[in-house]
ZAVO-535812 format. One record per residue (C-alpha): residue number from 1; chain; x, y, z. Coordinates in pm, whole numbers, plus 50000, padded with zeros to 5 digits. Example, Ala and Ser with C-alpha at 12.3 -4.5 7.8 and 13.67 -1.06 7.14 Angstrom:
BEGIN
1	A	51230	49550	50780
2	A	51367	49894	50714
END
This chain:
BEGIN
1	A	34955	62114	18756
2	A	34891	62485	18682
3	A	34552	62620	18584
4	A	34518	62940	18373
5	A	34173	63081	18319
6	A	34083	63248	17990
7	A	33791	63497	17981
8	A	33694	63591	17620
9	A	33373	63747	17556
10	A	33105	63489	17651
11	A	33364	63214	17670
12	A	33533	63118	17993
13	A	33762	62805	17998
14	A	34067	62673	18180
15	A	34405	62577	18043
16	A	34551	62288	18251
17	A	34917	62238	18231
18	A	35118	61961	18391
19	A	35238	61602	18368
20	A	35012	61291	18366
21	A	34693	61467	18274
22	A	34597	61210	18018
23	A	34573	60953	18296
24	A	34384	61181	18529
25	A	34024	61049	18515
26	A	33885	61308	18753
27	A	34024	61599	18561
28	A	33932	61471	18217
29	A	33575	61385	18340
30	A	33534	61744	18474
31	A	33683	61921	18181
32	A	33540	61720	17881
33	A	33164	61779	17854
34	A	32914	61548	17689
35	A	32844	61175	17672
36	A	32926	61144	17308
37	A	33276	61226	17179
38	A	33471	61223	16863
39	A	33847	61222	16916
40	A	34024	61368	16619
41	A	34395	61279	16612
42	A	34653	61183	16341
43	A	34861	60865	16248
44	A	35154	60981	16456
45	A	34980	61068	16783
46	A	34690	60826	16783
47	A	34903	60515	16836
48	A	35068	60685	17136
49	A	34788	60843	17324
50	A	34436	60757	17190
51	A	34390	60442	17394
52	A	34521	60607	17714
53	A	34257	60875	17658
54	A	33975	60618	17597
55	A	34075	60435	17920
56	A	34048	60766	18112
57	A	33699	60836	18003
58	A	33494	60519	18101
59	A	33126	60545	18035
60	A	33148	60779	17735
61	A	33069	60684	17377
62	A	33385	60767	17197
63	A	33440	60757	16822
64	A	33776	60823	16660
65	A	33889	61001	16336
66	A	34257	60955	16256
67	A	34395	61189	16000
68	A	34720	61189	15798
69	A	35004	61386	15956
70	A	35152	61714	15832
71	A	35071	62071	15742
72	A	35009	61982	15376
73	A	34700	61792	15494
74	A	34549	62096	15659
75	A	34287	62138	15388
76	A	33916	62137	15333
77	A	33946	61788	15194
78	A	34067	61674	15535
79	A	33819	61874	15719
80	A	33545	61692	15520
81	A	33692	61358	15660
82	A	33605	61489	16007
83	A	33258	61603	15911
84	A	33203	61252	15764
85	A	33310	61097	16095
86	A	33086	61327	16296
87	A	32789	61224	16082
88	A	32881	60856	16081
89	A	32890	60857	16460
90	A	32545	61027	16456
91	A	32660	61295	16690
92	A	32432	61578	16780
93	A	32477	61923	16918
94	A	32545	61801	17271
95	A	32851	61603	17158
96	A	33214	61709	17200
97	A	33502	61699	16956
98	A	33832	61626	17124
99	A	34140	61744	16926
100	A	34429	61515	17033
101	A	34745	61614	16848
102	A	34952	61907	16728
103	A	34852	62232	16571
104	A	34726	62086	16253
105	A	34485	61844	16438
106	A	34384	62127	16666
107	A	34304	62374	16382
108	A	34111	62114	16173
109	A	33934	61974	16474
110	A	33836	62321	16600
111	A	33718	62427	16257
112	A	33509	62113	16215
113	A	33358	62173	16565
114	A	33284	62529	16482
115	A	33094	62430	16166
116	A	32926	62099	16257
117	A	32555	62167	16328
118	A	32667	62534	16356
119	A	32884	62461	16640
120	A	32956	62196	16905
121	A	33194	62184	17205
122	A	33562	62137	17137
123	A	33838	62034	17385
124	A	34192	62083	17283
125	A	34449	61833	17405
126	A	34773	61955	17243
127	A	35059	61713	17222
128	A	35338	61937	17073
129	A	35506	62229	17236
130	A	35389	62462	16958
131	A	35035	62366	17011
132	A	35053	62386	17389
133	A	35187	62745	17384
134	A	34995	62882	17081
135	A	34739	62716	16854
136	A	34536	62545	17114
137	A	34463	62873	17300
138	A	34248	63154	17168
139	A	33987	62995	16953
140	A	34153	63048	16598
141	A	34063	62750	16383
142	A	34089	62681	16005
143	A	34260	62521	15715
144	A	34495	62637	15444
145	A	34423	62719	15073
146	A	34684	62688	14803
147	A	34674	63065	14786
148	A	34763	63122	15151
149	A	34762	62985	15502
150	A	34458	62974	15722
151	A	34246	63156	15476
152	A	33936	62945	15551
153	A	33839	62925	15924
154	A	33638	63041	16217
155	A	33679	63176	16574
156	A	33556	62898	16805
157	A	33687	62902	17165
158	A	33744	62564	17327
159	A	33563	62437	17626
160	A	33898	62355	17780
161	A	34265	62314	17697
162	A	34453	62012	17851
163	A	34829	62030	17798
164	A	34996	61714	17929
165	A	35367	61795	17935
166	A	35450	61418	17934
167	A	35344	61412	17569
168	A	35658	61614	17494
169	A	35877	61317	17581
170	A	35783	61161	17246
171	A	35812	61482	17040
172	A	36088	61478	16788
173	A	36361	61734	16853
174	A	36281	61929	16541
175	A	35919	61969	16656
176	A	36038	62079	16998
177	A	36250	62351	16843
178	A	35962	62462	16631
179	A	35752	62512	16934
180	A	36036	62699	17108
181	A	36010	62953	16832
182	A	35661	63060	16949
183	A	35786	63093	17311
184	A	36062	63319	17182
185	A	35791	63522	17002
186	A	35615	63593	17329
187	A	35943	63729	17474
188	A	35993	63953	17167
189	A	35647	64104	17175
190	A	35539	64113	17538
191	A	35793	63998	17787
192	A	36155	64102	17796
193	A	36209	63907	18123
194	A	36090	63594	17949
195	A	36328	63671	17655
196	A	36625	63709	17906
197	A	36509	63389	18093
198	A	36520	63201	17748
199	A	36864	63326	17680
200	A	36986	63163	18001
201	A	36762	62856	17989
202	A	36710	62751	17625
203	A	36939	62457	17683
204	A	36706	62336	17954
205	A	36410	62333	17722
206	A	36602	62153	17454
207	A	36703	61903	17719
208	A	36327	61872	17807
209	A	36371	61979	18167
210	A	36026	61939	18319
211	A	36034	62259	18529
212	A	36171	62472	18248
213	A	35909	62351	18007
214	A	35621	62399	18245
215	A	35746	62753	18329
216	A	35777	62841	17955
217	A	35441	62695	17867
218	A	35256	62853	18150
219	A	35412	63203	18086
220	A	35333	63180	17715
221	A	34974	63081	17780
222	A	34929	63358	18033
223	A	35057	63614	17769
224	A	34838	63483	17500
225	A	34524	63462	17725
226	A	34573	63815	17833
227	A	34593	63942	17473
228	A	34308	63729	17345
229	A	34087	63845	17634
230	A	34137	64200	17503
231	A	34079	64133	17133
232	A	33915	63791	17050
233	A	33869	63842	16683
234	A	34191	64019	16602
235	A	34044	64366	16544
236	A	34360	64531	16686
237	A	34589	64423	16961
238	A	34565	64050	16911
239	A	34747	64093	16571
240	A	35074	64140	16752
241	A	35060	63759	16804
242	A	35150	63729	16444
243	A	35499	63866	16489
244	A	35706	63693	16219
245	A	35399	63515	16076
246	A	35344	63738	15778
247	A	35686	63663	15644
248	A	35661	63304	15778
249	A	35333	63232	15608
250	A	35471	63349	15287
251	A	35770	63106	15327
252	A	35531	62811	15402
253	A	35305	62879	15107
254	A	35598	62930	14874
255	A	35738	62590	14965
256	A	35403	62400	14957
257	A	35396	62362	15341
258	A	35650	62078	15300
259	A	35995	62222	15360
260	A	35947	62409	15681
261	A	35765	62335	16003
262	A	35544	62630	16109
263	A	35763	62732	16387
264	A	36074	62721	16159
265	A	35911	62957	15910
266	A	35809	63186	16194
267	A	36159	63195	16329
268	A	36287	63314	15991
269	A	36001	63562	15978
270	A	36085	63704	16320
271	A	36434	63773	16213
272	A	36318	63941	15896
273	A	36068	64151	16092
274	A	36332	64248	16353
275	A	36571	64343	16077
276	A	36305	64561	15922
277	A	36244	64717	16261
278	A	36613	64797	16284
279	A	36623	64952	15932
280	A	36318	65176	16029
281	A	36506	65300	16328
282	A	36270	65139	16586
283	A	36528	64914	16762
284	A	36905	64902	16825
285	A	37140	64666	16652
286	A	37179	64481	16981
287	A	36825	64373	16977
288	A	36849	64217	16633
289	A	37166	64052	16742
290	A	37005	63909	17060
291	A	36707	63769	16860
292	A	36931	63606	16598
293	A	37156	63458	16869
294	A	36865	63310	17063
295	A	36711	63166	16747
296	A	37046	63004	16659
297	A	37083	62876	17015
298	A	36743	62717	16979
299	A	36858	62541	16668
300	A	36619	62720	16449
301	A	36674	62825	16081
302	A	36734	63197	16004
303	A	36790	63182	15630
304	A	36491	63232	15399
305	A	36444	63028	15086
306	A	36535	63231	14771
307	A	36186	63251	14626
308	A	36230	63607	14498
309	A	36123	63935	14640
310	A	35827	63973	14397
311	A	35694	63627	14488
312	A	35730	63694	14857
313	A	35549	64025	14825
314	A	35260	63865	14633
315	A	35217	63594	14894
316	A	35227	63846	15177
317	A	34941	64033	15011
318	A	34714	63735	15090
319	A	34791	63773	15455
320	A	34480	63825	15673
321	A	34613	64150	15813
322	A	34615	64324	15466
323	A	34376	64620	15461
324	A	34293	64807	15141
325	A	34568	64633	14961
326	A	34839	64733	15215
327	A	35040	64473	15399
328	A	35034	64550	15769
329	A	35334	64423	15958
330	A	35406	64338	16324
331	A	35723	64532	16413
332	A	35920	64589	16734
333	A	35943	64945	16879
334	A	36156	64768	17152
335	A	36237	64425	17277
336	A	35928	64317	17475
337	A	35686	64551	17270
338	A	35517	64515	16940
339	A	35304	64732	16703
340	A	35091	64654	16401
341	A	35145	64910	16128
342	A	35103	64980	15763
343	A	35288	65309	15801
344	A	35643	65221	15703
345	A	35885	65343	15441
346	A	35878	65127	15132
347	A	36250	65133	15065
348	A	36351	64936	15381
349	A	36069	64698	15322
350	A	36186	64636	14964
351	A	36539	64598	15105
352	A	36469	64319	15349
353	A	36266	64130	15075
354	A	36561	64155	14841
355	A	36818	64051	15110
356	A	36627	63758	15251
357	A	36429	63630	14950
358	A	36648	63736	14656
END
């Protein structure tokens, strides 16, 4: 097991990474506060892991709220189901919400915890690769709106993150690849050594090699923890974590959150952002080639849906990084570095929109 400590403002919490953690009674008892718990999960994950978690927490009063699966259910309507469960279980401010599942469960559960009685403790137990390396860490919670992704939410740091790598054994291949997109993102924006390691070891991750997975998850969490510690509420540097996301969120919204997994949309968005970086003279063609080749080796999509340049631009204007009506983009000055900017030439931006979206 590896432990990474996150220090964000007034919040200090551990990320535990390793196999067999859902059966580790001592660890769970130490990391999950409160006598009264509500476990929020979904119809895919709950049958696999809910009872194991219950058995590992003897002496607790544990309620359960099982949600439908999928990004299209990440809505205020679904969050209301969690609020109803919290009330039905008569939970008070000393209770803890445990989010057991992927990124959708973690985001909805964290949002409900942030809002219920103006804030109760939340422990994230991510069961997908994407959630283990990204959404469970850093305190971003929220739900989607038909007008855009994650438009309704709150910053609410977890009390702990417990990433049991054994849960990845039941993860479908497509979900594994989607999580790998976020690991590739960390290499692009912050760690060229990680990127090079992925080029040589992507096949080990796809084969679910335990050592490779643990290394990639731990490195990703360390990168994110360091960035979040500098900028909890995304006032400046934390926005680089959205590399590929502005384009990717537009893709998700345009396709009603049904055609692409989040990581798949981000993969396409990263390629578009890298292409724009090239057109702006920020990177060499070899960098774009390496990013495209790694995404392809990971089995991720690189072709955007032909939704039209105008539609893509309109959806991007709903991105949370927009200031004074200008879309700020995360671009690459070099492989392993990123910058957030609204100061870019319009013609290359229009060019990538036309090429990728039509």
